[in-house]
N, C-alpha and C positions, 0 to 999 in steps of 0.2 A: 131168773138171776143169771148173769153172765157178763162177758166182756170179750174184747179181742186184743191180743197181745202179739207183738212182732215175733217173739221167741218164747218157748215154753218156760224158760228160766225167768222171764219177766213177770210171770203170774204171781200176783199177790191177792190173797183172799180179801183184803181190805179194799181192793180196787174193783171188786165186782159191783155191778149196778143192778138194782132191783126195780121191776116195773109190774104194773098190773094193767089189764085191759080187756077188751071184748072185740068180737068180730062177727060178721054176718057173711053167709055164703048163699049164692043163688046159682042154680045150675042153668047154663045157657047151652045152645048147640055148639059153641066154641070151647066150652069148658066152664069151670066154676068161676063166677065173678066173686071176688073176695074183697071185703073192706074191713080193715082192722084199725083200732085206735088203742094206743098204749099211753099210760101215764107214768112218768118217772117219779119214783118215790123220793129220791134225793137227786134232783137235777145237778149235774156237775158244773163247775166253773172252768172255762177254758180261755186262756189269755185274758183273764180279768173279767170275762163276760159270762154270766150265768146262762146255761142252755135253756131252751124252751122246755116247759114241763110236760109236754105231750108230743106225740108223733102219730102219723097215720100211714097206712100202707094200702094201696089199691092195686089189685092184680087180677089177671084173667088166667085161669089154669090152676092145676093142683099144686099144693105146696111141695110135695115130694113125689 
């Protein structure tokens, strides 16, 4: 659960987004290959269009 706001004063608990998902890691000589898939539990509507209900992230290297 989370979101991004321009200023700390803009934070509203009702604007937090909740997701669920899973990921896979595979160690390579260059670093971990990471593939994550997340599903938005309540996809928001922006400019009259409902956002896609899922997202993916592909990366090479550690998250932190």
